[in-house]
C-alpha positions in Angstrom: 3.0 -38.5 9.9 3.5 -37.1 6.5 4.3 -33.4 6.1 3.6 -31.8 2.8 5.9 -29.2 1.4 4.2 -26.0 0.3 7.0 -25.0 -2.1 9.2 -27.4 -3.9 12.9 -26.9 -2.8 14.0 -26.3 -6.4 11.4 -23.6 -7.1 11.8 -20.0 -6.2 9.1 -18.3 -4.2 7.1 -15.9 -6.2 7.4 -12.2 -5.5 4.5 -10.9 -3.4 2.0 -8.8 -5.3 -0.2 -6.0 -4.0 -3.1 -4.0 -5.6 -2.9 -0.3 -6.1 -5.8 1.4 -4.5 -5.9 4.1 -7.2 -5.9 2.1 -10.5 -6.6 -1.4 -9.2 -3.6 -2.9 -11.0 -1.7 -5.8 -9.4 2.1 -5.2 -9.3 5.1 -6.6 -7.4 5.2 -5.2 -3.9 8.7 -3.8 -4.4 7.4 -1.4 -7.2 4.6 0.1 -5.3 4.6 2.8 -2.6 3.2 1.7 0.7 1.1 4.0 2.8 0.4 3.6 6.5 -1.5 5.6 9.0 0.5 7.9 11.2 -0.2 8.7 14.8 -2.6 11.5 13.8 -4.7 9.2 11.6 -3.3 10.6 8.4 -1.8 8.4 5.7 1.9 8.7 5.4 4.5 7.2 3.0 6.1 4.2 4.6 9.6 4.3 3.1 10.9 1.2 4.8 7.6 -0.7 4.1 7.4 -2.0 7.6 5.3 0.4 9.7 2.9 -1.2 12.1 -0.8 -1.6 11.1 -2.7 -1.9 7.9 -1.1 -0.6 4.7 -2.3 0.5 1.3 -0.4 0.7 -1.9 -0.2 3.3 -4.7 1.7 3.2 -8.1 2.5 6.9 -7.8 1.1 10.4 -7.7 -1.4 9.8 -10.6 -3.0 7.0 -8.7 -3.4 9.2 -5.7 -5.8 11.4 -7.6 -7.7 8.3 -8.7 -7.8 7.0 -5.2 -9.2 10.3 -3.9 -11.8 10.4 -6.7 -12.9 6.8 -5.9 -12.9 7.5 -2.1 -11.1 4.3 -1.2 -8.9 5.5 1.7 -11.6 4.8 4.4 -12.1 1.3 3.0 -8.3 0.6 2.7 -7.6 1.6 6.3 -10.8 0.1 7.6 -12.4 3.4 8.7 -9.5 4.4 11.0 -8.3 7.3 8.8 -9.1 10.9 9.8 -9.7 13.6 7.2 -7.3 13.3 4.3 -4.6 16.0 3.9 -4.0 15.5 0.2 -1.3 18.3 -0.2 1.0 16.7 2.4 0.6 13.3 0.9 1.3 14.6 -2.6 4.5 16.3 -1.3 5.6 13.1 0.4 4.9 11.0 -2.8 7.1 13.4 -4.9 10.0 12.8 -2.5 9.8 9.1 -2.7 
């Protein structure tokens, strides 16, 4: 039985990329801010980038405004998000 190697041993693995839900740009995962749903169904900033459940990514506060305008939060969280509390989310993004 022959087993194929997915990555050659001498190659480095590429950094994972994610798409910003506000502007739609693809960037390295480490540069973006991850959002996850809290217990109350509100998006929260996931500082350690490991909260359970589906996540969405933003470049920053400017992309939050674009995401709200485009109404993409329900799609990004597959309809599980409650009403968006924009002020709390903006404050959390300023702190990160």
